[in-house]
C-alpha positions as CSV (number, residue, x, y, z in Angstrom):
1,M,132.1,50.0,49.8
2,S,135.8,49.7,49.6
3,N,138.1,49.4,46.6
4,K,139.4,45.8,46.5
5,P,141.3,43.6,44.1
6,A,139.0,41.6,41.9
7,D,139.5,38.1,43.2
8,A,137.5,35.2,41.9
9,H,135.6,33.5,44.7
10,W,132.5,31.6,45.8
11,W,130.1,33.5,48.2
12,G,131.2,36.5,50.2
13,Y,130.8,40.1,48.9
14,A,130.7,41.1,45.3
15,A,133.3,43.5,43.9
16,L,131.3,45.5,41.3
17,P,132.3,48.3,39.1
18,E,131.0,51.8,39.8
19,G,127.5,52.2,38.5
20,M,126.6,48.5,38.4
21,E,123.6,47.9,40.7
22,Y,123.6,45.1,43.2
23,P,120.6,42.7,42.5
24,Y,117.8,42.3,45.0
25,T,115.1,39.7,45.5
26,V,111.4,40.2,45.0
27,D,111.3,40.7,48.8
28,D,113.8,43.6,48.4
29,T,116.6,41.8,50.1
30,P,120.0,41.5,48.6
31,M,120.6,38.3,46.5
32,H,123.4,36.0,47.5
33,L,126.5,36.3,45.4
34,V,127.0,32.6,44.4
35,C,130.3,33.3,42.6
36,Q,132.4,35.9,40.9
37,F,135.0,34.6,38.4
38,H,137.4,35.9,35.7
39,L,136.5,35.7,32.1
40,D,139.3,37.1,29.9
41,E,139.9,40.6,31.3
42,G,136.5,40.9,32.8
43,M,134.5,39.5,35.7
44,V,131.3,37.4,35.7
45,Y,129.0,37.7,38.8
46,V,126.3,35.1,39.5
47,F,123.6,36.0,42.0
48,A,120.6,34.0,43.2
49,D,117.8,34.2,45.7
50,L,118.8,31.3,48.0
51,D,117.3,32.2,51.4
52,Y,114.9,29.3,51.2
53,F,117.7,26.8,50.4
54,F,119.7,28.2,53.3
55,G,116.9,27.2,55.6
56,D,114.5,30.2,55.7
57,L,111.4,28.2,54.8
58,E,109.3,31.4,54.9
59,A,111.3,32.9,52.0
60,E,110.1,33.1,48.5
61,G,112.5,31.7,46.0
62,G,113.3,29.3,43.3
63,H,111.9,25.8,42.7
64,L,112.5,22.6,40.9
65,G,113.0,23.1,37.1
66,E,113.7,26.4,35.3
67,W,113.7,29.5,37.4
68,D,112.0,32.8,36.6
69,E,114.5,35.6,36.0
70,V,113.4,37.4,39.3
71,F,115.2,34.7,41.2
72,Y,118.7,35.0,39.7
73,K,120.9,37.6,38.0
74,V,124.2,37.2,36.0
75,L,126.2,40.3,35.5
76,Y,129.4,41.0,33.6
77,S,132.1,43.7,33.8
78,P,134.5,43.9,30.9
79,T,137.2,45.0,33.4
80,R,138.5,44.0,36.8
81,E,139.9,47.4,37.7
82,N,138.3,49.9,40.1
83,L,135.8,47.4,41.5
84,H,134.2,48.1,44.9
85,E,133.3,45.5,47.4
86,H,129.6,45.7,48.4
87,E,129.2,44.6,52.0
88,V,125.9,42.8,52.7
89,V,125.1,43.0,56.4
90,D,122.2,42.2,58.7
91,E,120.4,44.6,61.1
92,H,123.2,44.0,63.6
93,G,126.0,44.9,61.2
94,K,127.2,41.3,60.8
95,P,127.8,39.7,57.3
96,A,124.5,38.4,55.9
97,V,126.2,36.2,53.4
98,P,128.5,33.1,53.7
99,A,132.2,34.0,54.0
100,A,134.1,34.1,50.7
101,Q,135.8,30.8,49.6
102,T,138.5,30.2,47.1
103,M,137.5,28.8,43.8
104,D,139.0,25.3,44.7
105,E,137.3,25.1,48.1
106,P,134.2,23.1,46.8
107,A,136.4,20.5,45.2
108,K,138.4,20.2,48.4
109,R,135.2,19.2,50.2
110,G,134.2,16.8,47.5
111,E,131.5,19.0,46.0
112,E,130.8,19.4,42.3
113,S,130.4,23.2,42.2
114,A,132.4,24.6,39.2
115,V,132.3,27.2,36.5
116,L,132.4,26.6,32.7
117,C,132.4,22.9,33.2
118,H,130.8,19.7,31.9
119,P,127.8,18.9,34.1
120,H,128.7,16.2,36.7
121,C,125.2,14.9,36.8
122,Y,121.7,15.6,35.4
123,Y,123.4,15.6,32.0
124,D,120.5,13.9,30.1
125,E,118.0,16.3,31.7
126,L,120.0,19.4,30.9
127,E,120.5,18.3,27.3
128,G,116.8,17.5,26.9
129,D,115.5,20.7,28.6
130,F,118.1,23.1,27.3
131,P,119.4,21.9,23.9
132,G,122.4,23.9,22.7
133,Y,123.3,25.3,26.1
134,Q,126.4,24.8,28.2
135,V,127.0,25.0,31.9
136,L,128.2,28.5,33.0
137,L,128.1,27.5,36.6
138,E,127.1,24.4,38.5
139,L,126.2,24.8,42.2
140,D,126.2,21.7,44.4
141,E,124.7,21.5,47.9
142,C,127.1,22.6,50.7
143,E,126.6,20.9,54.0
144,P,129.1,23.2,55.9
145,L,127.0,26.2,54.8
146,G,123.7,24.6,55.3
147,L,122.8,24.9,51.6
148,R,120.3,22.2,50.5
149,F,118.5,21.8,47.3
150,Y,115.8,19.3,48.4
151,D,117.3,15.9,48.0
152,C,120.8,15.8,46.3
153,G,120.0,18.8,44.2
154,M,122.1,21.0,42.0
155,L,121.5,24.5,40.6
156,F,122.7,25.1,37.1
157,F,123.3,28.4,35.3
158,L,123.3,27.8,31.5
159,I,124.3,29.8,28.5
160,R,124.4,29.3,24.7
161,P,128.0,29.3,23.4
162,D,127.3,32.3,21.0
163,D,125.8,34.3,24.0
164,L,129.0,33.5,26.0
165,S,131.2,34.7,23.2
166,A,129.1,37.9,22.8
167,R,129.0,38.4,26.7
168,R,125.1,38.2,26.6
169,F,124.7,37.2,30.3
170,D,121.2,38.6,30.2
171,R,120.3,35.4,28.3
172,V,121.5,33.0,31.0
173,K,118.9,30.3,32.1
174,C,118.8,28.9,35.6
175,A,117.4,25.5,36.6
176,L,117.3,23.3,39.7
177,Y,117.4,19.6,39.5
178,S,117.0,17.1,42.4
179,F,116.5,13.3,42.8
């Protein structure tokens, strides 16, 4: 771990505060940091078990529809000071996660991934399945990373506005939609 500035980014290593535990999958492997982003003076961290969707067809993981909470975790730190980067490496000491990307990188590639946004697709399904929720994070497929959600899928992390205001990220829902 090294003390690093708390930059917002997709993928890469999470810069967590002292005492916040890094989330692990049911197979006891580190979850992927999907994104860390600023919220007021704090930092939101979105993690998910995505090995299957990165091509490991033997991995246990999420599925179409709403995901069980063991497949994702959303954490919040009220401060962005004294955060420590948690390196996730494989057995050879090489990074076991995609390299960090700037927040605007998906848009540059034409992807719809975004935080605190209006859903770009699956709007009717989200409204019907999760009334009263808003999109915290929308994750699109990413061809350069080899991330595929079946056929034209998107992974959504959803939160009620009152829970967002109260910083109750333990109440976030996660769901995968695909054509």
